[in-house]
C-alpha positions in Angstrom: 24.6 21.6 -5.0 24.5 18.0 -5.6 26.4 17.6 -2.1 23.4 19.3 -0.6 21.1 16.4 -2.3 20.2 13.5 0.5 16.6 13.1 0.5 14.4 10.5 2.5 11.4 9.0 1.5 8.6 11.0 2.5 5.6 9.4 1.6 3.5 7.1 -1.0 0.4 8.8 -2.2 -2.4 5.8 -3.3 -4.8 7.7 -5.4 -8.3 6.2 -4.7 -11.9 6.4 -5.4 -12.7 7.2 -1.7 -10.1 8.8 0.5 -12.4 8.0 3.9 -13.3 4.6 3.1 -9.8 3.5 2.2 -8.5 5.5 5.2 -10.4 3.0 7.5 -10.0 -0.1 4.9 -6.0 0.0 5.7 -6.6 0.7 9.0 -8.4 -2.3 10.0 -7.5 -4.8 7.1 -3.5 -4.3 7.5 -3.3 -2.8 11.0 -2.6 1.1 10.7 -3.1 4.0 12.9 -4.6 7.0 11.0 -2.1 9.8 11.6 -4.7 12.3 10.0 -8.1 12.3 7.7 -9.0 16.0 6.8 -12.6 17.2 7.1 -12.9 17.5 3.4 -12.1 13.4 3.1 -9.0 14.6 -0.2 -6.2 13.7 2.0 -5.9 10.9 4.5 -2.7 9.3 6.2 -1.3 6.5 8.1 1.0 6.0 10.8 3.9 3.5 9.0 7.4 4.2 10.8 9.3 6.7 8.4 7.4 6.6 5.5 3.8 7.8 5.3 1.3 6.3 3.4 -1.1 9.0 1.9 -4.2 8.8 -0.1 -6.2 11.2 -2.4 -9.2 11.1 -4.7 -8.6 9.3 -8.2 -9.4 12.6 -9.9 -8.7 16.5 -8.7 -8.2 19.2 -10.6 -4.7 20.2 -8.9 -3.0 17.3 -10.3 -5.3 15.9 -13.4 -4.6 19.7 -14.7 -1.1 19.5 -13.7 0.4 16.0 -14.5 -2.6 13.9 -16.5 -5.5 12.1 -15.0 -4.6 8.8 -13.2 -6.3 5.6 -14.9 -7.2 3.1 -12.6 -7.1 -0.6 -13.8 -10.6 -2.0 -15.2 -10.7 -5.7 -14.3 -9.2 -8.3 -12.0 -6.3 -8.9 -14.8 -4.9 -5.8 -14.5 -3.4 -3.9 -12.0 -2.0 0.0 -11.5 1.3 0.1 -12.0 2.4 -0.1 -8.6 2.8 -2.4 -5.3 2.8 -2.1 -2.1 4.7 -4.2 0.4 4.2 -4.9 4.1 6.6 -6.8 6.2 5.0 -9.2 9.0 6.5 -11.1 11.3 3.7 -13.7 11.3 2.6 -13.4 7.2 -0.1 -16.3 7.6 -1.8 -14.6 10.2 -1.6 -10.8 8.6 -2.9 -12.4 5.8 -5.7 -14.2 7.1 -6.7 -11.3 9.2 -6.3 -8.6 5.8 -8.7 -11.0 3.6 -11.3 -11.5 6.9 -11.1 -7.8 6.6 -12.1 -6.9 3.1 -8.9 -7.6 1.2 -9.3 -9.8 -1.5 -6.8 -12.7 -1.7 -5.0 -13.0 -4.9 -1.6 -15.7 -3.6 -1.5 -17.1 -0.2 1.6 -16.8 1.3 4.2 -19.1 0.3 7.8 -19.1 0.6 10.0 -17.7 -2.3 13.0 -18.8 -4.1 14.8 -16.3 -2.0 13.6 -17.3 1.5 10.7 -14.7 2.0 7.3 -15.6 2.4 5.1 -13.6 0.8 1.5 -13.7 -0.1 -0.9 -11.1 -2.0 -3.9 -9.5 -1.9 -6.1 -6.6 -3.6 -7.2 -3.7 -1.4 -10.8 -2.0 -2.3 -9.3 0.0 -5.6 -7.6 -3.0 -7.1 -4.0 -2.3 -6.2 -1.6 -5.1 -5.2 -0.5 -5.0 -1.6 2.6 -7.4 -1.0 2.6 -9.3 2.2 5.7 -10.4 3.5 8.5 -11.4 6.0 11.3 -9.6 6.2 14.4 -10.7 4.0 16.8 -13.1 5.1 20.5 -11.9 4.6 22.5 -14.1 2.1 24.3 -17.1 4.5 28.2 -16.4 4.3 30.5 -18.7 3.5 
């Protein structure tokens, strides 16, 4: 049985206050193409390569009753136990674009000790988005 277990990471679901507004925000602020927004506005998806970014309402009877309710952060000093990371070849330009299109600036891009340039923003629901460059492999001796 274990030899048949080779999963692919299919998608990440973000629980948001307004699915349609979040899908539009991510499309505009981060450059994603909308794959799907159902007519009920209870599910949306963005094109993001092999893994889908999906959106669903914070509260819905299907999941609240099964797995418990979602608790959104209450202030700028709290955050959900989730961070989404998007990789860009030009982090400065992507950060500027995201902020100009509604993302809340948290920390401007800077080069970290591990060699990655990273900046942080928050989306309209308080979810932290790490905007970074590709991490360079360690130098070989």
